[in-house]
KOLVO-328428 format. One record per residue (C-alpha): residue number from 1; x negated, y, z negated. Coordinates in Angstrom, 3 decimals, always signed. Layout:
KOLVO-328428
<node n="NUM" c1="X" c2="Y" c3="Z"/>
...
//
This chain:
KOLVO-328428
<node n="1" c1="+0.000" c2="+0.000" c3="+0.000"/>
<node n="2" c1="-1.031" c2="+3.616" c3="+0.363"/>
<node n="3" c1="-1.210" c2="+6.998" c3="-1.304"/>
<node n="4" c1="+2.157" c2="+7.863" c3="+0.279"/>
<node n="5" c1="+4.022" c2="+5.764" c3="-2.302"/>
<node n="6" c1="+3.939" c2="+5.829" c3="-6.089"/>
<node n="7" c1="+1.955" c2="+3.372" c3="-8.214"/>
<node n="8" c1="+4.952" c2="+1.096" c3="-8.938"/>
<node n="9" c1="+6.652" c2="+1.141" c3="-5.547"/>
<node n="10" c1="+7.563" c2="-2.289" c3="-4.199"/>
<node n="11" c1="+5.884" c2="-3.525" c3="-1.032"/>
<node n="12" c1="+8.920" c2="-4.433" c3="+1.062"/>
<node n="13" c1="+10.139" c2="-0.896" c3="+1.865"/>
<node n="14" c1="+7.163" c2="+1.450" c3="+1.829"/>
<node n="15" c1="+5.435" c2="+4.063" c3="+3.987"/>
<node n="16" c1="+2.903" c2="+1.362" c3="+4.928"/>
<node n="17" c1="+2.238" c2="-2.108" c3="+3.557"/>
<node n="18" c1="-0.198" c2="-4.526" c3="+5.181"/>
<node n="19" c1="-0.137" c2="-8.268" c3="+4.643"/>
<node n="20" c1="-2.532" c2="-11.204" c3="+4.857"/>
<node n="21" c1="-0.715" c2="-14.533" c3="+4.926"/>
<node n="22" c1="-0.469" c2="-17.971" c3="+6.441"/>
<node n="23" c1="+2.486" c2="-18.374" c3="+8.780"/>
<node n="24" c1="+3.128" c2="-21.615" c3="+10.620"/>
<node n="25" c1="-0.465" c2="-22.644" c3="+9.867"/>
<node n="26" c1="-1.872" c2="-19.529" c3="+11.555"/>
<node n="27" c1="-3.570" c2="-16.583" c3="+9.887"/>
<node n="28" c1="-1.188" c2="-13.631" c3="+10.058"/>
<node n="29" c1="-2.153" c2="-10.023" c3="+9.462"/>
<node n="30" c1="+0.876" c2="-7.754" c3="+9.483"/>
<node n="31" c1="+2.092" c2="-4.232" c3="+8.778"/>
<node n="32" c1="+5.472" c2="-2.692" c3="+7.965"/>
<node n="33" c1="+6.604" c2="+0.890" c3="+7.352"/>
<node n="34" c1="+10.397" c2="+0.703" c3="+7.007"/>
<node n="35" c1="+10.534" c2="+3.705" c3="+4.666"/>
<node n="36" c1="+9.470" c2="+5.928" c3="+7.588"/>
<node n="37" c1="+12.719" c2="+5.388" c3="+9.465"/>
<node n="38" c1="+13.900" c2="+8.928" c3="+8.605"/>
<node n="39" c1="+10.492" c2="+10.640" c3="+8.864"/>
<node n="40" c1="+10.090" c2="+13.201" c3="+11.696"/>
<node n="41" c1="+7.782" c2="+10.945" c3="+13.754"/>
<node n="42" c1="+9.614" c2="+7.747" c3="+12.779"/>
<node n="43" c1="+8.483" c2="+4.157" c3="+12.518"/>
<node n="44" c1="+5.083" c2="+2.983" c3="+13.742"/>
<node n="45" c1="+5.656" c2="-0.765" c3="+13.210"/>
<node n="46" c1="+8.579" c2="-1.368" c3="+15.525"/>
<node n="47" c1="+12.350" c2="-1.121" c3="+15.201"/>
<node n="48" c1="+14.291" c2="-2.320" c3="+12.189"/>
<node n="49" c1="+15.477" c2="-5.906" c3="+12.692"/>
<node n="50" c1="+17.665" c2="-7.513" c3="+10.054"/>
<node n="51" c1="+16.614" c2="-5.084" c3="+7.327"/>
<node n="52" c1="+12.865" c2="-5.074" c3="+7.991"/>
<node n="53" c1="+10.363" c2="-3.998" c3="+10.606"/>
<node n="54" c1="+6.852" c2="-5.135" c3="+11.283"/>
<node n="55" c1="+3.975" c2="-5.725" c3="+13.630"/>
<node n="56" c1="+2.292" c2="-9.131" c3="+13.487"/>
<node n="57" c1="-1.244" c2="-10.067" c3="+14.463"/>
<node n="58" c1="-1.600" c2="-13.860" c3="+14.427"/>
<node n="59" c1="-4.561" c2="-16.121" c3="+15.084"/>
<node n="60" c1="-4.255" c2="-17.982" c3="+18.369"/>
<node n="61" c1="-4.593" c2="-21.431" c3="+16.792"/>
<node n="62" c1="-3.292" c2="-23.217" c3="+13.706"/>
<node n="63" c1="-5.996" c2="-22.917" c3="+11.048"/>
<node n="64" c1="-4.357" c2="-24.010" c3="+7.799"/>
<node n="65" c1="-3.893" c2="-27.714" c3="+8.496"/>
<node n="66" c1="-5.717" c2="-29.400" c3="+5.606"/>
<node n="67" c1="-6.198" c2="-29.275" c3="+1.839"/>
<node n="68" c1="-9.744" c2="-27.881" c3="+2.008"/>
<node n="69" c1="-10.972" c2="-24.574" c3="+0.587"/>
<node n="70" c1="-11.178" c2="-21.826" c3="+3.189"/>
<node n="71" c1="-12.614" c2="-18.332" c3="+3.214"/>
<node n="72" c1="-10.121" c2="-15.775" c3="+4.536"/>
<node n="73" c1="-11.247" c2="-12.201" c3="+5.125"/>
<node n="74" c1="-9.274" c2="-9.246" c3="+6.459"/>
<node n="75" c1="-10.064" c2="-5.682" c3="+7.477"/>
<node n="76" c1="-7.485" c2="-2.943" c3="+7.965"/>
<node n="77" c1="-8.605" c2="+0.543" c3="+9.034"/>
<node n="78" c1="-6.083" c2="+3.327" c3="+9.521"/>
<node n="79" c1="-5.889" c2="+4.974" c3="+12.929"/>
<node n="80" c1="-6.927" c2="+8.577" c3="+13.475"/>
<node n="81" c1="-4.674" c2="+11.388" c3="+14.645"/>
<node n="82" c1="-5.142" c2="+13.656" c3="+17.656"/>
<node n="83" c1="-6.907" c2="+16.981" c3="+16.927"/>
<node n="84" c1="-3.690" c2="+18.965" c3="+16.516"/>
<node n="85" c1="-2.308" c2="+16.299" c3="+14.174"/>
<node n="86" c1="+0.861" c2="+15.745" c3="+16.168"/>
<node n="87" c1="+0.274" c2="+12.252" c3="+17.522"/>
<node n="88" c1="-1.402" c2="+9.060" c3="+16.295"/>
<node n="89" c1="-4.302" c2="+7.570" c3="+18.212"/>
<node n="90" c1="-4.223" c2="+3.837" c3="+18.912"/>
<node n="91" c1="-7.641" c2="+3.279" c3="+17.331"/>
<node n="92" c1="-6.765" c2="+1.575" c3="+14.054"/>
<node n="93" c1="-8.457" c2="-1.756" c3="+13.347"/>
<node n="94" c1="-6.990" c2="-5.079" c3="+12.222"/>
<node n="95" c1="-9.412" c2="-7.989" c3="+11.959"/>
<node n="96" c1="-9.226" c2="-11.393" c3="+10.319"/>
<node n="97" c1="-11.835" c2="-14.082" c3="+9.737"/>
<node n="98" c1="-11.288" c2="-17.729" c3="+8.856"/>
<node n="99" c1="-14.329" c2="-19.521" c3="+7.441"/>
<node n="100" c1="-16.563" c2="-16.836" c3="+8.972"/>
<node n="101" c1="-15.030" c2="-16.996" c3="+12.466"/>
<node n="102" c1="-13.287" c2="-13.896" c3="+13.818"/>
<node n="103" c1="-9.775" c2="-15.079" c3="+14.713"/>
<node n="104" c1="-7.822" c2="-11.792" c3="+14.854"/>
<node n="105" c1="-9.502" c2="-8.814" c3="+16.506"/>
<node n="106" c1="-7.524" c2="-5.687" c3="+17.347"/>
<node n="107" c1="-8.940" c2="-2.180" c3="+17.644"/>
<node n="108" c1="-5.943" c2="-0.552" c3="+19.328"/>
<node n="109" c1="-3.522" c2="-0.403" c3="+16.418"/>
<node n="110" c1="-1.325" c2="+2.426" c3="+15.123"/>
<node n="111" c1="-0.719" c2="+2.042" c3="+11.388"/>
<node n="112" c1="+0.218" c2="+5.627" c3="+10.431"/>
<node n="113" c1="+2.013" c2="+8.493" c3="+12.107"/>
<node n="114" c1="+1.293" c2="+12.214" c3="+12.066"/>
<node n="115" c1="+3.772" c2="+12.497" c3="+9.188"/>
<node n="116" c1="+1.063" c2="+11.299" c3="+6.772"/>
<node n="117" c1="-2.332" c2="+12.666" c3="+7.865"/>
<node n="118" c1="-3.852" c2="+12.198" c3="+4.388"/>
<node n="119" c1="-2.681" c2="+8.587" c3="+3.970"/>
<node n="120" c1="-5.223" c2="+6.212" c3="+2.412"/>
<node n="121" c1="-5.050" c2="+2.652" c3="+1.149"/>
<node n="122" c1="-5.050" c2="+2.701" c3="-2.653"/>
<node n="123" c1="-3.199" c2="-0.363" c3="-3.966"/>
<node n="124" c1="-3.675" c2="-4.112" c3="-3.788"/>
<node n="125" c1="-0.921" c2="-6.543" c3="-4.680"/>
<node n="126" c1="-1.396" c2="-10.295" c3="-4.846"/>
<node n="127" c1="+2.070" c2="-11.783" c3="-4.477"/>
<node n="128" c1="+2.231" c2="-15.168" c3="-2.753"/>
<node n="129" c1="+5.705" c2="-16.245" c3="-1.743"/>
<node n="130" c1="+6.778" c2="-19.727" c3="-2.741"/>
<node n="131" c1="+10.495" c2="-19.458" c3="-2.268"/>
<node n="132" c1="+13.291" c2="-21.923" c3="-1.601"/>
<node n="133" c1="+13.326" c2="-23.338" c3="+1.891"/>
<node n="134" c1="+9.777" c2="-22.288" c3="+2.734"/>
<node n="135" c1="+8.470" c2="-25.850" c3="+2.887"/>
<node n="136" c1="+10.191" c2="-29.175" c3="+2.215"/>
<node n="137" c1="+7.614" c2="-30.171" c3="-0.430"/>
<node n="138" c1="+5.898" c2="-28.797" c3="-3.536"/>
<node n="139" c1="+3.194" c2="-26.213" c3="-2.978"/>
<node n="140" c1="+0.262" c2="-24.845" c3="-4.900"/>
<node n="141" c1="-2.148" c2="-22.001" c3="-4.300"/>
<node n="142" c1="-5.680" c2="-21.763" c3="-5.650"/>
<node n="143" c1="-7.678" c2="-18.559" c3="-5.319"/>
<node n="144" c1="-11.381" c2="-18.223" c3="-6.068"/>
<node n="145" c1="-13.899" c2="-15.401" c3="-5.556"/>
<node n="146" c1="-11.322" c2="-12.732" c3="-4.702"/>
<node n="147" c1="-12.941" c2="-9.461" c3="-3.582"/>
<node n="148" c1="-11.222" c2="-6.188" c3="-2.689"/>
<node n="149" c1="-13.645" c2="-3.602" c3="-1.316"/>
<node n="150" c1="-13.815" c2="-0.345" c3="+0.602"/>
<node n="151" c1="-16.731" c2="-1.686" c3="+2.667"/>
<node n="152" c1="-18.239" c2="-5.001" c3="+3.671"/>
<node n="153" c1="-19.082" c2="-6.760" c3="+0.382"/>
<node n="154" c1="-22.140" c2="-8.385" c3="+1.934"/>
<node n="155" c1="-23.275" c2="-11.975" c3="+2.219"/>
<node n="156" c1="-21.381" c2="-14.921" c3="+0.796"/>
<node n="157" c1="-20.551" c2="-14.160" c3="-2.828"/>
<node n="158" c1="-20.597" c2="-17.636" c3="-4.329"/>
<node n="159" c1="-24.028" c2="-18.827" c3="-5.295"/>
<node n="160" c1="-24.871" c2="-22.287" c3="-3.915"/>
<node n="161" c1="-26.933" c2="-22.814" c3="-7.090"/>
<node n="162" c1="-24.081" c2="-21.979" c3="-9.459"/>
<node n="163" c1="-23.853" c2="-24.442" c3="-12.316"/>
<node n="164" c1="-20.078" c2="-24.231" c3="-12.429"/>
<node n="165" c1="-17.544" c2="-23.882" c3="-9.643"/>
<node n="166" c1="-16.396" c2="-20.323" c3="-9.218"/>
<node n="167" c1="-19.532" c2="-18.645" c3="-10.609"/>
<node n="168" c1="-20.248" c2="-15.658" c3="-8.403"/>
<node n="169" c1="-22.526" c2="-12.679" c3="-8.020"/>
<node n="170" c1="-21.271" c2="-9.110" c3="-8.064"/>
<node n="171" c1="-19.984" c2="-7.806" c3="-4.701"/>
<node n="172" c1="-22.744" c2="-6.948" c3="-2.281"/>
<node n="173" c1="-25.392" c2="-8.913" c3="-4.176"/>
<node n="174" c1="-26.864" c2="-11.817" c3="-2.223"/>
<node n="175" c1="-26.998" c2="-15.229" c3="-3.889"/>
<node n="176" c1="-30.246" c2="-16.085" c3="-5.695"/>
<node n="177" c1="-32.964" c2="-17.245" c3="-3.328"/>
<node n="178" c1="-31.557" c2="-15.359" c3="-0.317"/>
//
């Protein structure tokens, strides 16, 4: 979420919320901005459909097809605005990596309109959805070595020499022996 909503605003109807999720086994990066429907420049993430709007950036292939640990990384960079501030430029970036392989790569994205020239990302919400009807069997989610950063956190964070699973170095610090 961004500076254009308050600190306790929910993610489903905001000025801009971006998502990282698995959908149909693919890595999905997505954006929605339904709260902008009445703003002067309007929605940037498509028309409202069934009470929501959104733009989806999916990996080409199914990636989540086993019970193994995977490293998922995502980058969202807001687009710029033209010099007079009246129109968005399609130069925003949405990228996703799966186990180190770039699987979503877009550098022509509009995430914000001219209505919010000072918009910045400022909130992170971890809210996996495990609702009725999602899958016909029990599910579980394990998360390890979660990093949220304003820049590339550097080489792999988990030390291969760690005595216990999950031991990690601080962001940006290479593992011992690197």
